N, C-alpha and C positions, 0 to 999 in steps of 0.2 A: 952271513946265515952260509954256509956251503950249498953248490946245487944239489947235492946228494939230500941232502935233508931236504931241499923243494921241490923235490922227486917224489920225497916220501909223501910230505905233506900233498903233494898232487893225486899223488896214487890213494888216497885217503879220501879228500875232498870231494872227488867225482864220485864215488860209490857211496857215499852218502849223499850225496845231491839227487842222487837217483833214486837211490831209497829212497829219501823223504819225501821227494816226488810221486813218488809209486804208492806209497801210504797212505797223501792225502788224496791220491784219484782213487784208492780203494777205499776211504770212507765216504759215507755222506750221512746226512741228519735228516731224518723225518719229523716234522714240528706240529705242536700241539692243532688238532683239527685238522690234521690231513692222512694220508695215506701211501704207501709207496707198492706198485707192482716192478716188475724186472725183467725187464727185454735181454733173451739172451740170443744171440747172433748165432749159434748153434739149435737150439731147442726152440729157439722166439717167444713169446711175451707166455713165463712161468705162471701159475695158477694159485701161486702165496700169494698172502698180502701180509704185505710190510707191516707194522705197529708203530707209533710214534720211538723217538730213540734215537743212539747213531749206532750204523751197521754197516757190515764190510760187502765186499762185491768184485770180481775180478776185474780189474782195467781193461779197455778194450772189448774185455770179450762179452761182460755185462753192462746197463746202463739200470742205475733207478727212474720211473717215470711219479712224483709227485703227486698224488691229486688231492684235490679238497673235498672233505666231506662231513663240512658244516652245511648246516641248512642254510639257502639262499634264495629270496624272495626274486619273486621274476611277475611281468604286466603281462598277458597276453588280449590284445582289441582285435573286433572282429566286427564287421555290419555283415548280420543277416535277415532273412524275413521271416516272422512270426506265420502263423496257423491261418489268419485272418490279413496275409499278404502286407500287416506291416514293416515298412524296415526299421530295425532293430540294430543299434550302436552298443556293443557290451565290451569293458571292459575286465579282466579277469586276473586277480594276484592269486600267485600259487607260490609257497613255501614249498622247495621241494631238496633233497639231498639223493647223492648217489647209497645204490645198497652194498654199503661197505663187502661181504666176502664175495660180490658178483664183479667190481673194480677190476679184473683182468678181462671180465667177455665185455663191461663198458668199451674200457681201454681201445682193446682189440677192434671190437665192431662199431664203436661210433667214434672214437676220441676225444680229446682231453673237453673238448665243445662240445659232449654229448647235447647239453641242455638246450643248446642251439640249435640240434639237429633236429631233436623229438619236439620239445613242446608247444614249440608254434603250429607247428601241423595236429599235432594231437588235439592241443587245447583248439583251434578251430574246427577241426571236423566233431567236436564231441561238442563247440556251444552253437554248429549247425546245428544238430541231430537233435539237441534238448529243445531251444529255442522251436524249432520249427514245429510243435505239439502242443505248443501253448500259445491262446489268444495274446493279445499287446497287454488288454486290459488282465487277465490272468498274471502277465508277467509281473504287471505291478502288485498283484492284491494277492498273490501267492511266491512273491518272491524267495521267501523260504524254502518254501516247496522245490521251486524252480532252482535254487543252490543247493542245496542237497543233492538233488538229482542229476547233476550239472557234477559236483563233489566224487559222489559214486562210481559215474561211470569215467570221468578223469584218471581216477585212480587204478580202475582195474584196466584203462590201457597204456598209462605208466609201468604201472605193474610188468607188462610184456616188454619194457625193454631197462629193468633195474633202478626204476627211478623210481625213489620213496615220494609220498604230497601229505606233508606237513599238514596243511591247511590249503583248503580252496573257498574263495568269496568272490563275488561279485562286486566290484569298488565303483560301478560308473553304469548308464544303462539310460540312454534317450531315445527318443522314436523321434517320427519323420513331423515336418511341419503340420502336414495333411491330418496327422493324430494327435499332436498335438494343440493344435486348434477346435477340434472337434473335444475333445476333453475340456480345454476351456468353457467351450458353450456350453456344454453339460452342466459344467460347474454354475455358471450363470445362469442356468434357469434352473436348476436346481435353489439355489440362493432365493431367485424371484419368487417360487414356487411358494416356498419355505414364510416370503413376504406376506405374501399375498392370505395365505392359511394363517399366520400371526392376525393380520387386518381383519378379516373374517371372525375370526375367533375373541378379537377386540370388540366389534361388532355386535357380534352376540350377546356376547357380559353386558355392556352398555346396555344394548336391550331388558334383558332381563333384572338388569339393576330398574328401568322407567319402570317395567310392569310392578316388581316390588315395592317403589317407592308412591306409584300412585296408587296401589293397593291399600299400602297405609295410609295414605291420605283420603282414601274414599273412607276407609273403615275409621279415622277419624272424623272425619265428619258426621259419618252414621249414628256414631257414638255421640257426639255433642250437641246433635239433634234429639235424640232419644233422652240425653240429657235436660233440655230445655223444654222437651213435651211434657215430660213428670214434672219441673222445679215452678212452667209457668215464669210469670213475672218476677218471682223474688229472684234466680239465678243470675239475670239481667243487670237486677238494680245491688245484687252483688260486686257484680263485674265493673257497674258504673261507680258503684263509690270506691273499690281499688282503684280504679283509672284515677278518679278524682286524689285520691292519696300521696300516687306517685307525684302525679301535676305538682300538687302545693307541697312535696317537698323540696320536689328541682326550684319551684319558685323560694321557696324560703331560705335556700342555700346560696342564691342570688345576691352580689352585694347591691345591686341595684332595685331591688324591690323591697318599697315599704309595709308594713302590715296594720290598714287601715280596719278600726273596727263597724262592723255593719249596723243594721238597723236592730237586727233581733239580737246583737250579742250581751248590751247589759240583763236582757230577761233567759239568756243560758240559750240565745240559740246561734246559728252557725252560721249566719250570713257575713260572713267575715270577706275585707277584699286585702288583697293581693297588688299594689302597687308597681309599677316599674317607673322608678325613679331616676331619671339619666344624671348624670354628674357632669 
């Protein structure tokens, strides 16, 4: 290959390589869940938001800043005092994302770490302000109300920085040792009171049952007494004959008892004997 041909190839290759490099630097991609803002060396941050896809810019003069616009979770923790001066530790879970149409302002004023700059600050501010309006007991019994007020107030504060909150919820809440001990003692006292009330109610029911039983026995005795007065000795004789029949039936069923006629058995009397004969 002659030197002239090599020079010709070299002259074509260098511009081609420069052109490819220029084209690559002029192209950029915005992937799913992201948007881009353009920084121009002459005009600064442009107010247009670039959507997903492949786009072009002027190399060196312009620069694409790609920002994530997906919903992101973040935990905010703080320790503050309640209305009755009890120490409360709270952890707040926040789902947030930037407002897409305000991405240029967010980047220009806060930068890419906007959530790190804003959310801990306003989160602690709102938590301290809302918790101070409730007693420690109310924070437990009215947790949904407290959470709703924190959500509303925090959403308003985040909107001032062009941050949208998808969800705000209290995930952790603990109190100081003194309050926790007081709650435990109160629960024990309530359980003791319930136990004592149960014992009193049980004793009252047993007393009423005893009274009813005594009244029934007295009524039965009175009825029997009246019956004896009306029947005279006849009722006692009937009871004696029934008892004798039961005794005779039990003895007759025993294998060790033998029947011996009495003196009046031949004349149709009832003086029969049952003898116990051991084996």
